[in-house]
Backbone and ligand atoms as CSV (ligand in chain L), in Angstrom:
chain,resi,resn,atom,element,x,y,z
A,1,MET,N,N,59.016,77.168,123.750
A,1,MET,CA,C,59.080,75.741,123.402
A,1,MET,C,C,60.080,75.539,122.252
A,2,ILE,N,N,60.722,74.412,122.318
A,2,ILE,CA,C,61.695,74.124,121.249
A,2,ILE,C,C,61.532,72.666,120.867
A,3,ARG,N,N,61.565,72.411,119.585
A,3,ARG,CA,C,61.381,71.037,119.092
A,3,ARG,C,C,62.717,70.483,118.619
A,4,TYR,N,N,63.028,69.323,119.122
A,4,TYR,CA,C,64.280,68.675,118.687
A,4,TYR,C,C,63.993,67.391,117.934
A,5,ALA,N,N,64.779,67.190,116.903
A,5,ALA,CA,C,64.802,65.899,116.216
A,5,ALA,C,C,65.769,65.029,117.008
A,6,LEU,N,N,65.285,63.886,117.484
A,6,LEU,CA,C,66.082,63.039,118.331
A,6,LEU,C,C,66.295,61.673,117.659
A,7,ALA,N,N,67.326,60.996,118.051
A,7,ALA,CA,C,67.603,59.680,117.492
A,7,ALA,C,C,67.927,58.753,118.649
A,8,CYS,N,N,67.413,57.501,118.547
A,8,CYS,CA,C,67.633,56.471,119.533
A,8,CYS,C,C,68.866,55.649,119.120
A,9,GLU,N,N,69.786,55.496,120.063
A,9,GLU,CA,C,70.958,54.674,119.736
A,9,GLU,C,C,70.651,53.216,119.823
A,10,GLY,N,N,69.575,52.887,120.551
A,10,GLY,CA,C,69.215,51.467,120.718
A,10,GLY,C,C,68.608,50.876,119.458
A,11,CYS,N,N,67.494,51.469,118.998
A,11,CYS,CA,C,66.785,50.864,117.857
A,11,CYS,C,C,66.852,51.756,116.625
A,12,GLU,N,N,67.592,52.831,116.698
A,12,GLU,CA,C,67.825,53.726,115.578
A,12,GLU,C,C,66.562,54.444,115.129
A,13,ALA,N,N,65.554,54.488,116.001
A,13,ALA,CA,C,64.347,55.249,115.683
A,13,ALA,C,C,64.663,56.737,115.665
A,14,GLU,N,N,63.947,57.471,114.811
A,14,GLU,CA,C,64.078,58.901,114.799
A,14,GLU,C,C,62.732,59.480,115.188
A,15,PHE,N,N,62.753,60.443,116.060
A,15,PHE,CA,C,61.481,61.048,116.487
A,15,PHE,C,C,61.712,62.480,116.922
A,16,GLU,N,N,60.620,63.190,117.110
A,16,GLU,CA,C,60.741,64.590,117.519
A,16,GLU,C,C,60.058,64.749,118.878
A,17,ALA,N,N,60.565,65.673,119.633
A,17,ALA,CA,C,59.961,65.945,120.937
A,17,ALA,C,C,60.093,67.424,121.277
A,18,TRP,N,N,59.101,67.900,121.986
A,18,TRP,CA,C,59.090,69.297,122.417
A,18,TRP,C,C,59.648,69.445,123.822
A,19,PHE,N,N,60.416,70.527,124.032
A,19,PHE,CA,C,60.926,70.816,125.346
A,19,PHE,C,C,60.673,72.292,125.651
A,20,ALA,N,N,60.633,72.610,126.919
A,20,ALA,CA,C,60.366,74.008,127.333
A,20,ALA,C,C,61.472,74.918,126.799
A,21,SER,N,N,62.697,74.406,126.804
A,21,SER,CA,C,63.824,75.214,126.369
A,21,SER,C,C,64.982,74.225,126.103
A,22,SER,N,N,66.052,74.743,125.527
A,22,SER,CA,C,67.207,73.863,125.277
A,22,SER,C,C,67.809,73.398,126.598
A,23,ASP,N,N,67.737,74.274,127.630
A,23,ASP,CA,C,68.216,73.879,128.968
A,23,ASP,C,C,67.379,72.734,129.527
A,24,ALA,N,N,66.045,72.847,129.325
A,24,ALA,CA,C,65.160,71.792,129.820
A,24,ALA,C,C,65.539,70.481,129.167
A,25,TYR,N,N,65.815,70.505,127.861
A,25,TYR,CA,C,66.240,69.278,127.200
A,25,TYR,C,C,67.534,68.738,127.823
A,26,ASP,N,N,68.498,69.630,127.999
A,26,ASP,CA,C,69.781,69.191,128.571
A,26,ASP,C,C,69.607,68.548,129.926
A,27,ARG,N,N,68.774,69.190,130.777
A,27,ARG,CA,C,68.543,68.617,132.114
A,27,ARG,C,C,67.894,67.262,132.043
A,28,GLN,N,N,66.843,67.172,131.216
A,28,GLN,CA,C,66.114,65.887,131.124
A,28,GLN,C,C,66.988,64.798,130.532
A,29,ALA,N,N,67.797,65.189,129.546
A,29,ALA,CA,C,68.673,64.192,128.926
A,29,ALA,C,C,69.712,63.718,129.943
A,30,ALA,N,N,70.243,64.670,130.704
A,30,ALA,CA,C,71.280,64.323,131.692
A,30,ALA,C,C,70.724,63.352,132.765
A,31,ARG,N,N,69.438,63.539,133.090
A,31,ARG,CA,C,68.805,62.673,134.098
A,31,ARG,C,C,68.155,61.429,133.468
A,32,LYS,N,N,68.437,61.224,132.177
A,32,LYS,CA,C,67.937,60.073,131.432
A,32,LYS,C,C,66.407,59.990,131.463
A,33,LEU,N,N,65.795,61.170,131.332
A,33,LEU,CA,C,64.330,61.210,131.326
A,33,LEU,C,C,63.776,61.226,129.909
A,34,VAL,N,N,64.676,61.343,128.926
A,34,VAL,CA,C,64.216,61.350,127.555
A,34,VAL,C,C,64.276,59.908,127.019
A,35,ALA,N,N,63.092,59.349,126.720
A,35,ALA,CA,C,63.026,57.947,126.348
A,35,ALA,C,C,62.598,57.790,124.901
A,36,CYS,N,N,63.108,56.759,124.255
A,36,CYS,CA,C,62.689,56.453,122.896
A,36,CYS,C,C,61.269,55.909,122.920
A,37,PRO,N,N,60.362,56.474,122.066
A,37,PRO,CA,C,58.969,55.991,122.068
A,37,PRO,C,C,58.832,54.571,121.515
A,38,GLU,N,N,59.838,54.116,120.807
A,38,GLU,CA,C,59.766,52.772,120.198
A,38,GLU,C,C,60.197,51.696,121.200
A,39,CYS,N,N,61.346,51.915,121.826
A,39,CYS,CA,C,61.941,50.821,122.653
A,39,CYS,C,C,62.228,51.269,124.079
A,40,ASP,N,N,61.861,52.495,124.422
A,40,ASP,CA,C,62.024,53.008,125.788
A,40,ASP,C,C,63.492,53.141,126.224
A,41,SER,N,N,64.399,53.026,125.259
A,41,SER,CA,C,65.811,53.215,125.581
A,41,SER,C,C,66.025,54.662,126.006
A,42,ARG,N,N,66.975,54.865,126.907
A,42,ARG,CA,C,67.304,56.240,127.339
A,42,ARG,C,C,68.537,56.749,126.601
A,43,LYS,N,N,69.067,55.942,125.683
A,43,LYS,CA,C,70.223,56.383,124.904
A,43,LYS,C,C,69.699,57.179,123.705
A,44,VAL,N,N,69.332,58.367,123.995
A,44,VAL,CA,C,68.715,59.239,122.986
A,44,VAL,C,C,69.617,60.438,122.775
A,45,THR,N,N,69.905,60.768,121.530
A,45,THR,CA,C,70.731,61.921,121.269
A,45,THR,C,C,70.032,62.847,120.272
A,46,LYS,N,N,70.429,64.090,120.304
A,46,LYS,CA,C,69.954,65.045,119.305
A,46,LYS,C,C,70.528,64.617,117.945
A,47,GLN,N,N,69.705,64.687,116.932
A,47,GLN,CA,C,70.198,64.399,115.616
A,47,GLN,C,C,71.064,65.548,115.143
A,48,ILE,N,N,72.118,65.173,114.442
A,48,ILE,CA,C,72.961,66.198,113.813
A,48,ILE,C,C,72.146,66.786,112.641
A,49,MET,N,N,72.020,68.093,112.639
A,49,MET,CA,C,71.181,68.662,111.619
A,49,MET,C,C,72.008,69.232,110.494
A,50,ALA,N,N,71.582,68.926,109.294
A,50,ALA,CA,C,72.151,69.518,108.103
A,50,ALA,C,C,71.033,70.341,107.477
A,51,PRO,N,N,71.373,71.277,106.613
A,51,PRO,CA,C,70.303,72.059,105.992
A,51,PRO,C,C,69.289,71.147,105.297
A,52,ALA,N,N,68.032,71.406,105.502
A,52,ALA,CA,C,66.990,70.565,104.933
A,52,ALA,C,C,66.908,70.803,103.418
A,53,VAL,N,N,66.776,69.687,102.698
A,53,VAL,CA,C,66.527,69.821,101.263
A,53,VAL,C,C,65.026,69.933,101.103
A,54,ARG,N,N,64.606,71.002,100.491
A,54,ARG,CA,C,63.179,71.227,100.358
A,54,ARG,C,C,62.697,70.676,99.039
A,55,THR,N,N,61.707,69.834,99.095
A,55,THR,CA,C,61.147,69.327,97.850
A,55,THR,C,C,60.251,70.391,97.252
A,56,SER,N,N,59.967,70.292,96.001
A,56,SER,CA,C,59.162,71.343,95.361
A,56,SER,C,C,57.756,71.350,95.905
A,57,GLU,N,N,57.196,70.173,96.305
A,57,GLU,CA,C,55.836,70.164,96.857
A,57,GLU,C,C,55.814,70.954,98.189
A,58,ARG,N,N,56.785,70.671,99.015
A,58,ARG,CA,C,56.804,71.364,100.306
A,58,ARG,C,C,57.026,72.869,100.100
A,59,ALA,N,N,57.881,73.209,99.147
A,59,ALA,CA,C,58.122,74.622,98.857
A,59,ALA,C,C,56.806,75.267,98.403
A,60,ALA,N,N,56.099,74.546,97.552
A,60,ALA,CA,C,54.832,75.072,97.055
A,60,ALA,C,C,53.835,75.261,98.180
A,61,ALA,N,N,53.825,74.295,99.103
A,61,ALA,CA,C,52.904,74.358,100.230
A,61,ALA,C,C,53.228,75.560,101.117
A,62,ARG,N,N,54.492,75.879,101.198
A,62,ARG,CA,C,54.853,76.989,102.064
A,62,ARG,C,C,54.733,78.334,101.373
A,63,GLY,N,N,54.460,78.315,100.096
A,63,GLY,CA,C,54.276,79.563,99.386
A,63,GLY,C,C,55.533,80.071,98.719
A,64,ALA,N,N,55.902,81.281,99.062
A,64,ALA,CA,C,56.866,81.999,98.249
A,64,ALA,C,C,58.344,81.585,98.425
A,65,GLU,N,N,58.630,80.767,99.431
A,65,GLU,CA,C,60.019,80.468,99.663
A,65,GLU,C,C,60.680,79.813,98.451
A,66,PRO,N,N,61.782,80.353,98.035
A,66,PRO,CA,C,62.378,79.781,96.838
A,66,PRO,C,C,62.998,78.403,97.105
A,67,GLU,N,N,62.989,77.562,96.120
A,67,GLU,CA,C,63.549,76.239,96.240
A,67,GLU,C,C,65.067,76.364,96.156
A,68,MET,N,N,65.780,75.618,97.006
A,68,MET,CA,C,67.232,75.645,96.940
A,68,MET,C,C,67.674,74.520,96.019
A,69,ASP,N,N,68.446,74.844,95.033
A,69,ASP,CA,C,68.953,73.769,94.218
A,69,ASP,C,C,70.205,73.169,94.890
A,70,ALA,N,N,70.697,72.094,94.352
A,70,ALA,CA,C,71.769,71.353,95.012
A,70,ALA,C,C,72.992,72.240,95.189
A,71,GLU,N,N,73.250,73.068,94.210
A,71,GLU,CA,C,74.481,73.906,94.246
A,71,GLU,C,C,74.347,74.977,95.379
A,72,ALA,N,N,73.162,75.584,95.441
A,72,ALA,CA,C,72.930,76.583,96.470
A,72,ALA,C,C,73.014,75.942,97.853
A,73,LEU,N,N,72.465,74.729,97.931
A,73,LEU,CA,C,72.465,73.994,99.201
A,73,LEU,C,C,73.910,73.681,99.623
A,74,ALA,N,N,74.702,73.228,98.646
A,74,ALA,CA,C,76.081,72.904,98.943
A,74,ALA,C,C,76.827,74.162,99.402
A,75,LYS,N,N,76.546,75.270,98.746
A,75,LYS,CA,C,77.219,76.521,99.119
A,75,LYS,C,C,76.843,76.933,100.519
A,76,GLU,N,N,75.544,76.839,100.815
A,76,GLU,CA,C,75.071,77.226,102.146
A,76,GLU,C,C,75.687,76.308,103.221
A,77,PHE,N,N,75.739,75.018,102.922
A,77,PHE,CA,C,76.322,74.067,103.847
A,77,PHE,C,C,77.795,74.403,104.099
A,78,ALA,N,N,78.506,74.695,103.013
A,78,ALA,CA,C,79.929,75.024,103.116
A,78,ALA,C,C,80.101,76.312,103.926
A,79,ARG,N,N,79.207,77.289,103.720
A,79,ARG,CA,C,79.287,78.557,104.433
A,79,ARG,C,C,79.145,78.286,105.926
A,80,ARG,N,N,78.164,77.471,106.306
A,80,ARG,CA,C,77.952,77.168,107.729
A,80,ARG,C,C,79.129,76.396,108.296
A,81,ALA,N,N,79.669,75.481,107.518
A,81,ALA,CA,C,80.824,74.708,108.003
A,81,ALA,C,C,82.019,75.633,108.255
A,82,ARG,N,N,82.258,76.556,107.319
A,82,ARG,CA,C,83.355,77.512,107.465
A,82,ARG,C,C,83.157,78.380,108.713
A,83,ALA,N,N,81.912,78.835,108.895
A,83,ALA,CA,C,81.632,79.701,110.061
A,83,ALA,C,C,81.819,78.894,111.329
A,84,HIS,N,N,81.423,77.640,111.337
A,84,HIS,CA,C,81.582,76.796,112.528
A,84,HIS,C,C,83.053,76.621,112.868
A,85,VAL,N,N,83.842,76.322,111.874
A,85,VAL,CA,C,85.293,76.120,112.101
A,85,VAL,C,C,85.906,77.438,112.575
A,86,ALA,N,N,85.570,78.546,111.924
A,86,ALA,CA,C,86.146,79.833,112.277
A,86,ALA,C,C,85.792,80.221,113.710
A,87,GLU,N,N,84.556,79.893,114.131
A,87,GLU,CA,C,84.128,80.288,115.489
A,87,GLU,C,C,84.634,79.355,116.565
A,88,ASN,N,N,84.712,78.098,116.276
A,88,ASN,CA,C,84.941,77.128,117.340
A,88,ASN,C,C,86.325,76.494,117.341
A,89,PHE,N,N,87.028,76.675,116.237
A,89,PHE,CA,C,88.355,76.048,116.160
A,89,PHE,C,C,89.436,77.107,116.245
A,90,ASP,N,N,90.528,76.736,116.863
A,90,ASP,CA,C,91.629,77.646,117.069
A,90,ASP,C,C,92.581,77.511,115.875
A,91,TYR,N,N,92.842,78.616,115.191
A,91,TYR,CA,C,93.725,78.541,114.046
A,91,TYR,C,C,95.181,78.558,114.497
A,92,VAL,N,N,95.917,77.541,114.116
A,92,VAL,CA,C,97.308,77.428,114.587
A,92,VAL,C,C,98.310,77.513,113.434
A,93,GLY,N,N,97.794,77.819,112.225
A,93,GLY,CA,C,98.643,78.029,111.079
A,93,GLY,C,C,99.555,76.833,110.795
A,94,ASP,N,N,100.821,77.120,110.505
A,94,ASP,CA,C,101.704,76.002,110.167
A,94,ASP,C,C,102.217,75.273,111.375
A,95,GLY,N,N,101.704,75.660,112.546
A,95,GLY,CA,C,102.054,74.903,113.760
A,95,GLY,C,C,101.156,73.701,113.962
A,96,PHE,N,N,100.298,73.380,112.978
A,96,PHE,CA,C,99.287,72.352,113.168
A,96,PHE,C,C,99.875,71.012,113.577
A,97,ALA,N,N,100.891,70.580,112.851
A,97,ALA,CA,C,101.455,69.245,113.145
A,97,ALA,C,C,101.989,69.205,114.574
A,98,ASP,N,N,102.705,70.239,114.995
A,98,ASP,CA,C,103.233,70.274,116.368
A,98,ASP,C,C,102.103,70.268,117.394
A,99,GLU,N,N,101.078,71.099,117.165
A,99,GLU,CA,C,99.971,71.195,118.133
A,99,GLU,C,C,99.206,69.858,118.208
A,100,ALA,N,N,98.921,69.297,117.042
A,100,ALA,CA,C,98.171,68.049,117.006
A,100,ALA,C,C,98.949,66.951,117.730
A,101,ARG,N,N,100.232,66.928,117.527
A,101,ARG,CA,C,101.110,65.906,118.135
A,101,ARG,C,C,101.142,66.128,119.661
A,102,ALA,N,N,101.272,67.408,120.102
A,102,ALA,CA,C,101.322,67.703,121.522
A,102,ALA,C,C,100.035,67.239,122.223
A,103,MET,N,N,98.898,67.432,121.549
A,103,MET,CA,C,97.601,67.009,122.137
A,103,MET,C,C,97.534,65.496,122.193
A,104,TYR,N,N,97.982,64.867,121.063
A,104,TYR,CA,C,97.919,63.409,120.968
A,104,TYR,C,C,98.729,62.760,122.086
A,105,TYR,N,N,99.894,63.348,122.361
A,105,TYR,CA,C,100.754,62.751,123.382
A,105,TYR,C,C,100.481,63.318,124.796
A,106,GLY,N,N,99.370,64.101,124.903
A,106,GLY,CA,C,98.954,64.584,126.202
A,106,GLY,C,C,99.806,65.703,126.778
A,107,GLU,N,N,100.607,66.356,125.926
A,107,GLU,CA,C,101.449,67.441,126.418
A,107,GLU,C,C,100.636,68.747,126.566
A,108,THR,N,N,99.546,68.855,125.821
A,108,THR,CA,C,98.671,70.010,125.971
A,108,THR,C,C,97.224,69.521,126.002
A,109,GLU,N,N,96.338,70.372,126.508
A,109,GLU,CA,C,94.896,70.074,126.552
A,109,GLU,C,C,94.349,69.861,125.149
A,110,ASP,N,N,93.428,68.956,125.022
A,110,ASP,CA,C,92.728,68.806,123.751
A,110,ASP,C,C,91.887,70.008,123.470
A,111,ARG,N,N,91.954,70.501,122.244
A,111,ARG,CA,C,91.034,71.575,121.842
A,111,ARG,C,C,90.890,71.487,120.336
A,112,PRO,N,N,89.772,71.997,119.807
A,112,PRO,CA,C,89.620,71.918,118.344
A,112,PRO,C,C,90.581,72.926,117.659
A,113,ILE,N,N,91.388,72.451,116.797
A,113,ILE,CA,C,92.324,73.328,116.086
A,113,ILE,C,C,92.225,73.074,114.596
A,114,TRP,N,N,92.701,74.018,113.835
A,114,TRP,CA,C,92.887,73.787,112.400
A,114,TRP,C,C,94.099,74.602,111.971
A,115,GLY,N,N,94.697,74.158,110.865
A,115,GLY,CA,C,95.853,74.877,110.374
A,115,GLY,C,C,96.381,74.095,109.154
A,116,GLU,N,N,97.597,74.425,108.825
A,116,GLU,CA,C,98.166,73.799,107.616
A,116,GLU,C,C,99.288,72.824,107.978
A,117,THR,N,N,99.449,71.831,107.116
A,117,THR,CA,C,100.613,70.965,107.224
A,117,THR,C,C,101.278,70.873,105.844
A,118,THR,N,N,102.514,70.516,105.857
A,118,THR,CA,C,103.154,70.124,104.599
A,118,THR,C,C,102.750,68.690,104.342
A,119,PRO,N,N,102.843,68.210,103.093
A,119,PRO,CA,C,102.532,66.809,102.850
A,119,PRO,C,C,103.383,65.877,103.695
A,120,GLU,N,N,104.632,66.256,103.969
A,120,GLU,CA,C,105.508,65.400,104.778
A,120,GLU,C,C,104.973,65.317,106.196
A,121,GLU,N,N,104.549,66.492,106.720
A,121,GLU,CA,C,104.016,66.509,108.100
A,121,GLU,C,C,102.756,65.659,108.216
A,122,ARG,N,N,101.904,65.767,107.162
A,122,ARG,CA,C,100.664,65.027,107.197
A,122,ARG,C,C,100.942,63.525,107.224
A,123,GLU,N,N,101.920,63.122,106.411
A,123,GLU,CA,C,102.288,61.726,106.348
A,123,GLU,C,C,102.820,61.243,107.702
A,124,ALA,N,N,103.654,62.102,108.309
A,124,ALA,CA,C,104.252,61.725,109.620
A,124,ALA,C,C,103.146,61.601,110.667
A,125,LEU,N,N,102.168,62.496,110.655
A,125,LEU,CA,C,101.063,62.442,111.604
A,125,LEU,C,C,100.311,61.116,111.433
A,126,GLN,N,N,100.067,60.779,110.170
A,126,GLN,CA,C,99.342,59.565,109.858
A,126,GLN,C,C,100.101,58.335,110.400
A,127,GLU,N,N,101.402,58.322,110.158
A,127,GLU,CA,C,102.195,57.188,110.588
A,127,GLU,C,C,102.205,57.056,112.090
A,128,GLU,N,N,102.188,58.205,112.792
A,128,GLU,CA,C,102.183,58.145,114.251
A,128,GLU,C,C,100.770,57.876,114.809
A,129,GLY,N,N,99.771,57.895,113.932
A,129,GLY,CA,C,98.406,57.626,114.366
A,129,GLY,C,C,97.743,58.841,115.005
A,130,VAL,N,N,98.321,60.026,114.774
A,130,VAL,CA,C,97.694,61.236,115.316
A,130,VAL,C,C,96.466,61.547,114.476
A,131,PRO,N,N,95.289,61.628,115.110
A,131,PRO,CA,C,94.091,61.860,114.326
A,131,PRO,C,C,94.060,63.287,113.764
A,132,ALA,N,N,93.986,63.401,112.452
A,132,ALA,CA,C,93.870,64.689,111.786
A,132,ALA,C,C,93.234,64.437,110.450
A,133,LEU,N,N,92.281,65.289,110.108
A,133,LEU,CA,C,91.560,65.068,108.838
A,133,LEU,C,C,91.753,66.269,107.964
A,134,PRO,N,N,91.963,66.012,106.681
A,134,PRO,CA,C,92.027,67.167,105.759
A,134,PRO,C,C,90.615,67.803,105.697
A,135,LEU,N,N,90.593,69.109,105.788
A,135,LEU,CA,C,89.357,69.852,105.702
A,135,LEU,C,C,89.119,70.138,104.210
A,136,PRO,N,N,87.989,69.670,103.641
A,136,PRO,CA,C,87.782,69.943,102.236
A,136,PRO,C,C,87.794,71.452,101.975
A,137,ALA,N,N,88.397,71.863,100.880
A,137,ALA,CA,C,88.585,73.282,100.616
A,137,ALA,C,C,87.329,74.131,100.821
A,138,PRO,N,N,86.132,73.696,100.383
A,138,PRO,CA,C,84.977,74.561,100.597
A,138,PRO,C,C,84.639,74.758,102.057
A,139,PHE,N,N,85.118,73.874,102.950
A,139,PHE,CA,C,84.793,73.965,104.353
A,139,PHE,C,C,85.869,74.715,105.156
A,140,ALA,N,N,86.946,75.091,104.500
A,140,ALA,CA,C,88.037,75.761,105.198
A,140,ALA,C,C,87.832,77.255,105.148
A,141,PRO,N,N,87.763,77.894,106.319
A,141,PRO,CA,C,87.652,79.349,106.337
A,141,PRO,C,C,88.945,79.994,105.838
A,142,LYS,N,N,88.881,81.263,105.564
A,142,LYS,CA,C,90.118,81.994,105.238
A,142,LYS,C,C,90.982,82.062,106.465
A,143,PRO,N,N,92.240,81.671,106.405
A,143,PRO,CA,C,93.098,81.732,107.578
A,143,PRO,C,C,93.158,83.161,108.094
A,144,PRO,N,N,92.920,83.355,109.396
A,144,PRO,CA,C,93.022,84.700,109.938
A,144,PRO,C,C,94.457,85.154,109.935
A,145,LYS,N,N,94.652,86.462,109.863
A,145,LYS,CA,C,96.040,86.987,109.965
A,145,LYS,C,C,96.509,86.842,111.398
A,146,ARG,N,N,97.653,86.292,111.549
A,146,ARG,CA,C,98.187,86.201,112.892
A,146,ARG,C,C,99.670,86.505,112.857
A,147,LYS,N,N,100.171,86.937,113.991
A,147,LYS,CA,C,101.601,87.254,114.050
A,147,LYS,C,C,102.402,85.984,113.832
A,148,ALA,N,N,103.436,86.094,113.079
A,148,ALA,CA,C,104.291,84.921,112.851
A,148,ALA,C,C,104.959,84.547,114.168
A,149,ARG,N,N,104.890,83.242,114.480
A,149,ARG,CA,C,105.549,82.799,115.693
A,149,ARG,C,C,107.017,82.533,115.384
A,150,PRO,N,N,107.875,82.885,116.301
A,150,PRO,CA,C,109.254,82.556,116.039
A,150,PRO,C,C,109.401,81.028,116.005
A,151,ARG,N,N,110.059,80.545,114.985
A,151,ARG,CA,C,110.178,79.102,114.825
A,151,ARG,C,C,111.435,78.635,115.565
A,152,VAL,N,N,111.257,77.629,116.349
A,152,VAL,CA,C,112.392,77.070,117.085
A,152,VAL,C,C,112.969,75.917,116.279
A,153,ASN,N,N,114.199,76.003,115.985
A,153,ASN,CA,C,114.811,74.944,115.183
A,153,ASN,C,C,115.746,74.123,116.028
L,1,ZN,ZN,ZN,64.636,53.068,120.447
């Protein structure tokens, strides 16, 4: 059994529900069988989860688990964000502006990428309306070593 925190897009209710497995949830959600208990809307999504902030009472109730202070929590959150980017995003190094532009104009398939831009490139992307967000430093993984691509001029 797995418990999910769900959110209703209709009335913004938040609720929890149990499912046999994550697959079972996916199937039921796809068939619109997951309903909001407040308004019966089928526009229900899994809540985006961030690390829980534990209050001292709850920590005490649970016993020995140490309380996370804000700094530790921020570090843990940043660690997970870096791991997520490193695992799921393709590092394109200084080719970021070219890759982002190619995706924006439909020349290549959309995929999650990250990399570096010069301030000029960033400005140019912004002016063209290419969606790209600066990754806050704590959320940026260490760039992997990659072979330098021959630059075409
Ligand atoms: Zn609802």
